[in-house]
C-alpha positions in Angstrom: 123.5 -28.9 116.4 123.1 -32.3 114.8 125.8 -31.9 112.2 129.3 -31.7 113.7 131.4 -29.6 111.3 134.9 -30.6 112.5 136.6 -33.5 110.7 138.1 -35.8 113.5 138.7 -38.6 111.0 140.8 -37.5 108.1 142.6 -40.3 106.4 142.2 -42.6 109.4 144.0 -45.9 108.9 143.9 -45.5 105.1 146.8 -43.1 104.6 147.5 -42.6 100.9 150.9 -43.2 99.4 152.3 -39.7 99.0 154.4 -40.9 96.1 156.9 -38.0 96.5 159.3 -37.5 93.5 162.2 -39.8 93.4 160.6 -42.1 96.0 161.4 -39.6 98.8 160.7 -40.7 102.3 159.8 -37.3 103.5 159.0 -33.8 102.0 160.7 -31.0 104.0 159.2 -27.6 103.4 160.7 -24.3 104.6 158.3 -21.3 105.0 159.7 -17.9 105.6 157.0 -15.6 107.0 157.7 -12.1 105.8 155.6 -9.8 108.1 157.9 -6.9 108.9 156.2 -3.7 107.9 152.7 -5.3 107.9 152.3 -5.7 111.7 150.0 -3.7 113.9 151.2 -0.1 114.1 149.3 3.2 114.3 151.4 4.3 111.3 149.5 1.6 109.4 146.2 2.8 110.6 145.9 0.3 113.4 144.5 1.1 116.9 147.5 -0.1 118.8 151.1 -1.3 118.7 152.1 -4.9 117.9 152.8 -7.3 120.8 152.9 -10.7 119.1 156.0 -12.8 118.4 158.6 -10.4 119.7 161.4 -10.6 122.3 159.6 -8.4 124.8 158.4 -10.7 127.5 154.8 -9.9 128.5 154.4 -7.4 125.7 150.9 -6.0 125.3 149.4 -3.7 122.7 149.6 0.0 123.5 146.4 1.7 122.3 147.2 4.8 120.3 150.9 4.6 120.8 153.9 3.3 118.9 156.2 0.8 120.7 159.7 1.7 119.8 161.3 -1.6 121.1 158.8 -3.8 119.2 159.1 -1.8 116.1 162.9 -2.1 116.1 162.7 -5.8 116.6 160.5 -6.1 113.5 163.0 -3.9 111.7 165.8 -6.2 112.7 164.0 -9.0 110.8 163.9 -6.9 107.7 167.3 -5.4 107.9 169.4 -8.3 109.2 167.5 -11.5 109.8 166.1 -11.8 106.3 169.5 -11.6 104.7 171.0 -14.2 107.1 168.3 -16.6 106.1 168.5 -15.6 102.4 172.2 -16.5 102.4 171.6 -19.9 104.0 169.0 -21.0 101.5 170.6 -19.6 98.4 174.0 -21.0 99.4 172.5 -24.5 100.0 170.2 -24.1 97.0 167.1 -25.1 98.9 163.7 -23.9 97.8 161.6 -21.6 100.1 158.0 -20.6 100.2 157.5 -17.1 101.5 154.3 -16.2 103.3 154.3 -12.6 102.3 152.0 -10.1 104.0 151.0 -7.8 101.2 151.6 -4.5 102.9 155.0 -5.8 104.2 156.0 -6.7 100.6 155.1 -3.3 99.5 157.6 -1.8 102.0 160.4 -4.3 101.1 161.5 -3.8 97.5 165.0 -5.1 97.9 164.0 -8.1 99.9 161.3 -8.9 97.4 163.8 -8.6 94.5 166.1 -11.1 96.4 163.2 -13.5 96.9 162.3 -13.4 93.2 166.0 -13.7 92.1 166.3 -16.8 94.2 163.2 -18.3 92.5 161.3 -18.6 95.8 157.5 -19.1 95.8 155.7 -16.1 97.3 152.3 -17.0 98.7 149.9 -14.6 100.3 150.0 -14.0 104.1 147.1 -11.7 104.0 146.8 -7.9 103.7 148.2 -7.1 107.2 149.7 -9.2 110.0 146.8 -8.6 112.3 144.2 -10.7 114.2 141.2 -11.8 112.2 139.1 -13.7 114.8 136.6 -10.8 115.4 136.7 -9.5 111.8 133.3 -9.4 110.1 133.2 -11.8 107.1 132.5 -8.9 104.7 135.6 -7.0 105.9 137.8 -10.1 105.8 136.6 -10.8 102.2 137.5 -7.2 101.3 140.9 -7.6 102.8 141.5 -10.8 100.9 140.8 -9.0 97.7 143.0 -6.1 98.6 145.8 -8.5 99.6 145.7 -10.2 96.2 145.6 -6.8 94.4 148.7 -5.5 96.3 150.5 -8.9 96.0 150.0 -8.8 92.2 151.3 -5.2 92.0 154.4 -6.1 94.1 155.3 -9.4 92.6 153.9 -9.2 89.0 151.5 -12.2 89.5 148.7 -13.1 91.8 149.5 -15.6 94.7 148.6 -19.3 94.2 149.0 -20.1 97.9 147.4 -18.6 101.0 148.0 -18.5 104.7 146.4 -15.9 107.0 147.9 -17.3 110.2 145.9 -15.1 112.7 142.8 -16.4 111.1 139.1 -16.5 111.8 136.6 -19.4 111.6 135.6 -18.0 108.2 139.1 -17.7 106.7 139.4 -21.0 104.8 135.9 -20.7 103.3 136.3 -17.1 102.3 139.6 -17.8 100.6 138.3 -20.9 98.9 135.2 -18.9 97.7 137.5 -16.3 96.3 139.0 -19.0 94.1 142.2 -19.4 92.1 144.3 -20.8 94.9 146.3 -24.1 94.4 146.3 -24.5 98.1 145.3 -23.0 101.5 147.3 -23.6 104.6 145.3 -22.2 107.5 145.0 -25.6 109.2 147.3 -27.7 111.4 145.5 -31.0 111.2 147.5 -33.5 109.2 151.0 -34.5 107.9 149.7 -34.7 104.4 147.7 -32.5 102.0 144.0 -33.3 101.6 141.0 -32.1 99.6 138.1 -30.3 101.3 134.8 -29.7 99.7 133.8 -26.1 100.3 130.4 -24.9 99.0 130.4 -27.7 96.4 133.9 -27.1 95.1 137.1 -29.1 96.0 139.9 -27.1 97.6 143.4 -28.5 98.3 144.5 -27.9 101.9 148.2 -28.2 102.7 148.4 -28.1 106.5 151.0 -26.1 108.3 152.7 -26.7 111.7 153.3 -24.6 114.7 155.2 -27.3 116.7 158.2 -26.9 114.4 157.7 -23.1 114.1 160.4 -20.8 115.4 157.6 -18.8 117.1 158.2 -21.1 120.1 161.4 -19.2 120.8 159.1 -16.4 122.2 156.1 -18.4 123.4 156.0 -20.9 126.3 156.7 -23.7 126.5 159.2 -23.2 123.8 162.8 -23.3 122.7 165.3 -21.7 125.0 168.2 -21.9 122.5 169.2 -23.0 119.1 170.3 -26.5 120.3 166.8 -27.3 121.7 165.3 -26.1 118.4 167.7 -28.2 116.4 167.0 -31.3 118.5 163.2 -30.9 118.1 163.5 -30.4 114.4 165.9 -33.5 114.1 163.5 -35.7 116.2 160.6 -34.6 114.0 162.5 -35.3 110.8 163.8 -38.7 112.1 160.3 -39.8 113.0 158.9 -38.8 109.6 161.8 -40.2 107.7 161.4 -43.6 109.4 157.7 -43.6 108.6 158.6 -42.9 105.0 161.1 -45.8 104.9 158.2 -48.0 106.2 156.0 -46.8 103.2 154.1 -44.0 104.9 155.8 -40.9 103.5 154.7 -37.6 105.0 155.4 -33.9 105.0 157.4 -31.7 107.4 156.7 -27.9 107.5 159.1 -25.5 109.2 157.8 -22.0 109.8 160.5 -19.3 110.0 160.5 -15.6 110.9 163.2 -13.1 110.0 163.1 -11.4 113.4 163.1 -14.7 115.4 165.3 -17.5 113.8 167.1 -14.7 112.0 168.9 -14.0 115.3 172.4 -15.5 115.3 172.0 -17.8 118.3 168.8 -19.3 117.0 170.0 -19.3 113.4 172.7 -21.8 114.3 170.0 -24.4 115.3 168.4 -24.0 111.9 171.7 -24.2 110.1 172.6 -27.4 111.9 169.2 -28.9 110.8 169.8 -27.9 107.2 173.3 -29.5 107.3 171.7 -32.6 109.0 169.0 -33.3 106.4 171.5 -32.7 103.5 173.2 -36.0 104.6 170.2 -38.1 103.8 169.1 -39.6 100.5 165.4 -39.5 99.4 164.6 -36.2 101.0 162.5 -33.9 98.8 162.7 -30.2 99.6 160.0 -28.5 97.6 158.0 -25.3 97.7 154.4 -25.6 98.9 153.2 -24.8 95.4 155.3 -27.8 94.2 153.6 -30.0 96.8 150.2 -28.7 95.6 150.9 -29.5 92.0 152.2 -32.9 92.9 149.2 -33.7 95.0 146.7 -32.5 92.3 148.5 -34.7 89.8 148.9 -37.9 91.8 145.9 -37.6 94.2 143.3 -35.6 92.3 140.0 -34.9 94.0 137.6 -37.9 93.8 134.0 -37.3 94.9 132.8 -39.9 97.4 129.9 -42.0 96.2 128.2 -41.7 99.6 128.4 -39.0 102.3 125.9 -40.2 104.9 126.3 -37.1 107.2 125.2 -34.8 104.3 122.1 -36.8 103.2 118.6 -35.6 103.6 116.6 -37.6 106.1 114.5 -39.5 103.6 117.5 -40.5 101.6 119.5 -41.5 104.7 116.6 -43.7 106.0 116.0 -45.3 102.7 119.7 -46.2 102.2 120.5 -47.2 105.8 117.1 -48.2 107.3 117.6 -51.9 106.6 121.1 -52.1 108.2 119.3 -53.2 111.3 116.7 -55.6 110.1 113.3 -54.1 109.5 114.1 -51.3 112.0 114.1 -48.0 110.2 113.6 -46.1 113.4 117.3 -46.7 114.2 118.4 -44.9 111.1 115.8 -42.1 111.8 117.2 -41.5 115.3 120.8 -41.7 114.0 120.1 -39.0 111.4 118.6 -36.8 114.1 121.7 -37.3 116.2 125.1 -35.6 115.9 126.6 -36.8 112.6 129.8 -35.4 111.1 132.7 -36.4 108.8 133.6 -39.2 111.2 130.2 -40.7 110.4 131.0 -41.1 106.7 132.9 -44.3 107.0 131.5 -47.8 107.7 132.9 -47.8 111.3 131.7 -44.2 111.9 128.2 -44.7 110.6 128.0 -48.1 112.4 128.9 -46.3 115.6 126.0 -43.8 115.1 123.5 -46.5 114.3 124.7 -48.8 117.0 124.5 -46.1 119.6 120.8 -45.7 118.9 120.3 -49.5 119.1 122.1 -49.6 122.5 120.2 -46.5 123.8 116.8 -48.0 122.9 114.5 -49.5 125.5 114.7 -53.3 126.2 111.3 -53.7 124.3 112.7 -51.9 121.3 115.9 -53.9 121.3 113.8 -57.1 121.6 111.7 -56.0 118.6 114.9 -55.7 116.5 115.9 -59.2 117.5 112.5 -60.5 116.6 112.7 -58.8 113.2 115.4 -61.1 112.1 114.4 -64.3 110.2 115.1 -67.9 111.2 118.2 -69.3 109.6 117.2 -71.6 106.7 113.6 -71.2 107.9 110.2 -70.8 106.2 110.8 -67.3 104.9 114.0 -68.4 103.2 112.2 -71.3 101.6 109.4 -68.9 100.4 112.1 -66.4 99.2 110.6 -63.7 101.4 113.9 -62.6 103.1 115.3 -59.1 102.6 118.0 -58.9 99.9 120.7 -58.6 102.7 119.5 -61.7 104.5 119.2 -63.7 101.3 122.8 -62.9 100.3 124.1 -63.5 103.9 122.4 -66.9 104.2 123.6 -67.9 100.8 127.2 -67.0 101.6 127.3 -69.8 104.1 125.4 -72.3 101.9 122.2 -72.1 103.9 120.2 -71.9 100.7 121.4 -75.3 99.6 120.9 -77.6 102.6 120.4 -81.4 102.5 117.2 -82.7 103.8 119.0 -83.8 107.0 120.5 -80.4 107.5 117.2 -78.7 106.9 115.5 -80.8 109.5 118.3 -80.1 112.0 118.0 -76.3 111.5 114.2 -76.5 111.8 114.4 -78.4 115.1 116.9 -76.0 116.5 114.9 -72.9 115.3 111.8 -74.3 117.1 113.7 -75.1 120.3 115.5 -71.7 120.4 112.4 -69.7 119.7 110.4 -71.5 122.4 113.2 -70.8 124.9 114.1 -67.2 124.1 111.2 -65.7 122.2 113.4 -64.5 119.2 115.2 -66.2 116.3 118.8 -67.4 116.5 121.0 -64.6 115.2 124.6 -65.0 114.1 126.8 -63.0 111.6 126.6 -65.6 108.9 129.4 -64.0 106.8 131.8 -64.7 109.6 130.9 -68.4 109.7 130.5 -71.6 107.8 127.5 -74.0 107.8 129.4 -76.2 110.3 130.3 -73.4 112.7 126.8 -72.0 112.6 125.4 -75.3 113.7 128.0 -75.6 116.4 127.2 -72.2 117.8 123.4 -72.9 117.5 123.8 -76.1 119.6 126.0 -74.3 122.2 124.0 -71.1 122.6 120.6 -72.7 123.0 121.9 -73.7 126.5 122.5 -70.1 127.5 120.5 -68.2 130.0 118.0 -65.7 128.7 120.1 -62.8 129.8 123.3 -64.3 128.3 121.6 -65.0 125.0 119.9 -61.6 124.7 123.4 -60.0 125.0 124.9 -62.4 122.6 122.2 -62.0 120.0 122.4 -58.2 120.3 126.1 -58.2 119.7 125.6 -60.4 116.6 123.0 -57.9 115.4 125.6 -55.1 115.7 128.2 -57.3 113.9 125.7 -58.0 111.0 125.1 -54.2 110.7 128.8 -53.5 110.4 129.3 -56.1 107.7 126.4 -54.6 105.8 127.8 -51.1 106.0 131.3 -52.3 104.9 129.6 -53.8 101.9 128.1 -50.4 101.1 130.9 -48.0 102.1 134.0 -50.1 102.0 
C-alpha cells in the first residue's frame, strides 16, 4: 500500500467560515433515528433477534428466536417515545431531521404522517436497521436501491440525505455512486461539512456524531441519567458557541432514538438542553438538508489545481523533482512511499520529500548539497541557474551586486567550498543581502559536522518555501 486512503488532514488550520444564516455562532442539528420495526427480527426475515441499543444489559442475538423483551423496548419507542419527542419539537417549533429506516417507515403510518405534518426532513436510514460490515457490495447496492424505492412509496418523494449507521467500508462510495443525494452522513470526522471526490464526482459529506448521541445511555462508558446527558450536551454547545464567537463557527449534531431518550428520565435531560439553547442569540437550528443547501451555496465544490498523491509517477517527478535541487530521485522515492490526502498540502508533501532526504545515505545527502549553486557565483553570472534558484537569488538582490559585494561573495564562496566541499546554502527568501553575508561569515567558522547539519536544514527550508509557492 503506497496510497493511504484515510484523510487525516481535513481542513487543517485553514477552517472555512461557515457563514451560517444570521451570523449564527453554531448550527445545532437534531436527528431522530426512526428504527422501530426495521430492526433484526425473524419476522423480518432475519436470522436472529436484535441486541443493539436496548435496555437489556449484555443482550446478544438469539439465532432463530424472537426476543420478547427487546421487541417490546423497540415497540415502546414507536408507541410512546416517538410522541414524547414529537411534542417537544413541535411545541418548541424546532426543525428535525429523521433518519428513517425504510421498512420501519412502512410500518409506522401515523408516526410518518406526524413527521410530515411537522415539516420534518425525512432522510434515509437504509432498508433495515442491520449490520452491513460483512455485506457484499452487490447486496448493499441492492438494498440501497430498495430503501429508496420504499422511502419514496412511504413519503411521496425520494430521500435527499443518507445515513446507514451500521455501515460497511463501501457504504459512502456506494451511496455516492447511486447519486441524487444532497449529503451523506456516514462519517464522524469533522465539525463541518466537506466535499469528497468519489469516482471523479464531488459528494457533500455532513459528518454525524456519536459522542452526543443518546446511544450512550446503553453503551459504556455512557450517560447514567438525564442530568449527565444534559451536562455533556451543554458543555459541547458552550465550546462550539465560544468558537463561533471567535469566528470559527461549527455544527453540533445530536442523535436521538425514540426508545432511548424517549424514556421519561432521559427525556428530561434533552428538554433541559432545548430550553438552554433557546436562551441564546445567534443559534441556527436547521435540518441537515438545510445545512447541505447552505454549504452548496456558500462553499461550492472547487477542484484543487494540484493533488500530488493522485499524480502518476512521471507527472509527480516532473512537477516536484526540482524541489530538492537537481535531485529528482527524492521525488521518485517519495512517490513510491505512502502518500495520501495529508500529502496534498505544502507541509504534507514537504514531509514526504524531506523524509526521503533524511533517510538517504550520507553520500546521497552530500550530493544534494553539492547540487546547489554558489550564491552570486559563476552560474548566476552566466544565467545557468534553475528557475527556482534564479528567482530566489533575485529576491535578496543577489543579481544586482556592486563590484565590492561580488568580490566578497566570491572570496567567501571559495573559502567555504575549500573547507566543506559543498556550496554555502541558505534559504535566501528568509534573508536579506546583509543577513546572508553575516551568516556566511559566521558559518564558515563551523566544524564540518555542524555545517553539514546546518546546510541540510537549509536545504529542507528551501524545499518548503518552493512547495508553498506551488501549493499555497
